[in-house]
N, C-alpha and C positions, 0 to 999 in steps of 0.2 A: 505495501500502501503505498501510492504516495504522500510526500511530508505535509502537503496541502487540503487534499482527502482527507485526512486523519487531526490536524487545525478543523475542515469544520467538522465528525464525527464528533468532537472536544466540543466544538461550541452547541451543539444539537444534543449534548445531553446537559450544558449546563443550564443552557436556554428551557429543557425540560425538569429537571431537579434544581436548579438555583448553586447545586452545588455537586460534585465530584473528591472523588476521594483518587488518590493517581494508581492507588490497587481497584480499583473496578476499574479505572481506564486501561490499567496495562491488562486487565482479565481482558476485556471489549473488544480491545485493538487492536490483544493476540501480539506486544507485544515490551521492553522491559521496561521495566520503574524509570530502569536512567533514561531513554526516550521521550518517557512520557514525562518525565521532571524536566527535560529540554523544551517538545514541547510548551506546557506551560512556562518555560522562562521565556521563548519568543512570542504566546498569543499577548504577558505582560508587558511585553517590551512593547506590544505595540494597544496596550491599555485596553485590550480585548480580554483584560479580567486580571482580581489578582490571588495571589497566593498563598494559599496560609496553609498550616502544619499538614500535611500528610496529602494537599489536596489545590484546590479555588475555587473563588467563583463569579458569580458575574459581576464585573468591574460598574457595569451601566445599568442598575439594577431599572425597568421602569420604560431604559432603550431601544423593546427587544425586534417591533418592526412585524411581533408574527403573538397571536393571544392565543392563547391557553382553550382548547377543547371545547373547557365547563364555563368558563367568562371573559370576557373581555377587560380588558385588564379597563380602569381610569384613572392612573397616576395623570395625571397637568388635565386635570378634566376642562380647570374653566381655560386651559387655551386650546384645546383640542375644540371646545363648545366651540369659541372665538373662530375660529380658524376654518370650521365647516359652516358658518354662517358668514366669511367672506366668498367660501366656493361657492357658497350661492348665489354666487350675482351675477358668478360663469357659466353659471347653468340657465338655461330657455326652453321653456315649451318649445316639445318637437325635437327634439335630440335627443344624439343616440351617443352618452355617454357610458367611462368606463368605474369603476369602480374597483384599483388593489385592493387587496385585500392590508385591512388591517385597523388597531382602536378609531386612529381620525377621519379614517375613509366610512368607520360601519358612523362617525356621528354626523355621516352630510347624508350617508344613509336612512338616520336617523329624521334631520333635519329636514328634509326634501316631504314634499307636497305631496301628496295623491295627485299626478299631471301626467297628460300624453307626451312622456316620454320612453324611452330604447334604454336599459343599464342590462351595464355588459358583467357583472362579474365574477371573479371564482372565491370569497368569502365567502361558510356559510354561514354568519351569523348573519353578513350582508345579507344570506338569499333569504334567508328566517323572516328578517325584517324589511324586507320588502315586499315580499307577500301577500302577505297584509293590503299591499296598498291596489288595488283592481286593475286604473291606468296604468300603470308603470309595465310597460313589458318589461320579461327580469329574461336573460339573457346569460344559461348560464352554460362554458365548455365542461367536455369530459374528461379525460386525467385521474390523475392518482388524491393526494389529502394529506399531501406538508398538516401537519395539525390542522388552524381555518381552517384551509386551503389550497384550492384545486391545485393542482399543478403537473409538469410532462407534455412530452410531445405532444400528444395530442390534446393539449390543450393550446400547449405552444399554436403549431397546425393550424387548430378550429378559427385560434385570433385575429393568424397572417390573411383569414379569407373575406372578416368584417371590415365595413364601412366607417368608424367610430371618430367622430368629430371631438371630444376630449376625452381624454384620459387624466382621472386622478390618482402619482403613484403612491404608496409610500414608502416609508424611508426607517431606517435604522441612524441612520449621521449622512450631517454637510461637512463635509471640509475641505478649505482652498485646495486643497493638493488634491485628493483623490474621488475628489463625484461625490456623486452620491450610493453611500454602497447600506451591506444586507449580514447578516450573520451569515444568511442559508445559502449556498451556493446552487441549490435544484429552484429556487424562484427567478432565479436571473430570465432563462431564460426565456419565460410569461411575461415577465416586466417590460424587456425589449420588444415580443412580440403588440405588445403596447404599445412603444417604443415610436415604431413604423410601425403599423394599421392606423398614426391617428392625428388627422391636424394636427394638433394639437395638446400640450405633454403640461399639465402641472403637476410638480410634485409638493404634497403636503405638511408638512413637518411643521414642532414648533420650536420657539424656540432655546428648549435646552441644548437641540438634535447637532445642532452648530457644531463645529467644532471635534466635531467630533465622527471616528474612521470604526464602522465596520470590518469583515471579512474578504468580501467582494464590494468588487463597483458595474453596476451596474448599468449611468450612464455620467454625462459626461455635462458641465454645463447648458454645454455647446446645441445640447438638446432638447431641454427640457424650455419650454416658452416663462414658463412662474414659477417663481417657488413660493406657496400662500401659506402665510404666518403670521403667533398672531402677535398682539401687541410689547410683549413683554424683551422683546428684542431688541438687544442694545444700537443705538443708532451708531455705533461706528463700528459695529458687527454689518451693517446693513448696508455705510459704509466699500465696509472688508469688500465683500463678497458684489459689489454691483463695481466695483476697482477692476473683478476680474473676469466683470458679461455676463454676470448672472441677475437677470431681473425680481426683483421680489415685489413680492405685492403684501401690504400687512398689512395691518385689520389694525382702524379704530377707535377710543373707545368716546362715547360721545358723553361731555361733561354733566 
């Protein structure tokens, strides 16, 4: 097994249980404890985890970009609500939109009024939410399940056949050097298919995710029409990302 795949599986284990031990990783990946400790050291250098005695924990709790199967994350709920409200201003009746999997895109789905609209999504929580809104035509790709999301070659191929007007994507981190990143490589092909199929693409992220990086990059700043974020983002951060070519739309609170 190559080192990149091993790192991905380590992050998968952390996402599932929030904490892992060297012994369980060694047994699961069939490598020595020394190899696992070296892997954990490299991942810690990237800011993805924190080593503890005998194992590791996630470095960015609440920033997973993936929801558990049992319960959607509610961390930074006020920020996600602001982002969802702002995202709605980009959506018009009759649009064909895509909602990538994630807690912020789920918030968009919750705030969507029941109106003539086509929504493509791979998120089982969003599917459940929108199935109650009978005027919204729901389009669900095939594929296998990665936690709360559908992924794989079948899902990717299906998406590439569609004419999507606006795609709203989630990310684990937004970094000036690495672009838009996620922890799970299984989801990259689906996100890339959305980017290829959509006329306009938006990344919806709260301000805590700026400056953060995860294991895999799925897009750079030139591929995204607009980053939609909340009012908590510092003005210096807005200027920093604008200088490298990112277009940001920031929620403005009413006084």
